C-alpha positions in Angstrom: 1.6 -181.0 28.5 0.5 -178.7 25.7 1.6 -175.1 25.5 -2.0 -174.0 26.0 -2.3 -176.0 29.2 1.0 -174.6 30.5 -0.2 -171.1 29.8 -3.5 -171.7 31.6 -1.6 -173.1 34.6 0.7 -170.0 34.7 -2.4 -167.7 34.6 -4.0 -169.7 37.4 -0.9 -169.3 39.5 -0.8 -165.6 38.9 -4.5 -165.3 39.9 -3.9 -167.3 43.0 -1.0 -165.1 44.0 -3.0 -161.9 43.7 -6.1 -163.4 45.4 -3.9 -164.4 48.4 -2.4 -160.9 48.6 -5.8 -159.2 48.3 -7.3 -161.3 51.1 -4.5 -161.4 53.5 -5.6 -158.3 55.5 -9.1 -159.5 55.8 -7.9 -163.0 57.0 -5.7 -161.4 59.6 -8.6 -159.3 60.9 -10.9 -162.3 61.1 -8.2 -164.4 62.9 -7.5 -161.5 65.3 -11.2 -161.1 66.2 -12.0 -164.8 66.5 -8.8 -165.7 68.4 -9.0 -162.9 70.9 -7.4 -164.9 73.8 -4.2 -166.8 74.1 -6.2 -169.9 74.9 -8.2 -169.6 71.7 -5.0 -169.1 69.7 -3.5 -172.2 71.3 -6.6 -174.3 70.5 -6.6 -173.0 66.9 -2.8 -173.7 66.6 -3.3 -177.3 67.8 -6.3 -177.9 65.5 -4.3 -179.7 62.8 -6.8 -182.4 62.0 -4.7 -185.0 63.7 -5.6 -184.1 67.3 -9.0 -184.7 68.7 -11.0 -182.4 70.9 -10.1 -184.4 74.0 -6.4 -184.2 73.3 -6.6 -180.4 72.6 -8.8 -179.8 75.6 -6.2 -181.4 77.9 -3.4 -179.3 76.4 -5.5 -176.1 76.7 -6.9 -177.0 80.2 -10.6 -176.7 79.0 -13.4 -179.2 78.5 -13.7 -180.9 75.1 -17.1 -179.4 74.6 -15.4 -176.0 74.6 -13.2 -177.2 71.8 -16.1 -178.5 69.8 -18.0 -175.2 70.3 -15.0 -173.2 69.1 -14.6 -175.5 66.1 -18.2 -175.1 65.1 -18.0 -171.3 65.4 -14.7 -171.1 63.5 -16.1 -173.4 60.7 -18.9 -170.9 60.2 -16.3 -168.1 59.9 -14.3 -170.2 57.4 -11.1 -170.4 59.4 -11.2 -174.2 60.0 -12.2 -177.1 57.8 -14.0 -180.3 58.9 -12.1 -183.6 58.6 -14.0 -186.9 58.8 -12.4 -189.4 61.0 -13.4 -192.7 62.5 -15.8 -191.8 65.3 -16.7 -188.3 64.1 -15.4 -185.1 62.8 -12.3 -183.1 63.7 -11.3 -179.7 62.4 -8.1 -178.5 60.7 -7.0 -174.9 60.8 -7.2 -173.2 57.4 -4.3 -170.8 58.1 -1.0 -170.7 60.0 -1.1 -167.9 62.5 2.5 -167.0 61.9 1.7 -166.3 58.2 -0.4 -163.4 59.4 2.0 -162.0 62.1 0.1 -163.7 65.0 2.3 -165.5 67.4 1.1 -169.0 68.2 1.3 -169.9 71.8 3.6 -172.8 72.5 3.0 -175.8 74.8 5.5 -176.1 77.6 7.1 -179.2 75.9 7.2 -177.6 72.4 10.3 -175.8 71.1 9.8 -172.0 71.7 9.7 -170.0 68.5 9.2 -166.3 68.0 8.4 -165.6 64.4 6.2 -162.5 64.7 6.1 -160.5 61.5 5.8 -156.7 62.0 
């Protein structure tokens, strides 16, 4: 890799670092407003792109239409990303809740973690 290319990559990393820092408060505000119940936080936390709406609905004790409705709303807000899968579209969360000081609810069979950031 040329020196010029290395320099550009380093500048891009620096820009990315400051962009993340500048947007962190706004992301936290959006997540807090959109995920205003423990159930919504659980659904968001489980939205990893691997689980379908039926699986998440069962874990959260809601209908899968509720999951799809949340996903569509969250996609408009930019906090989930669509993932094409055989049979349709799933959504993957764009952010980890713990990165913004929001405690993600745990399923009963998941290991309990408390990583709240003050």
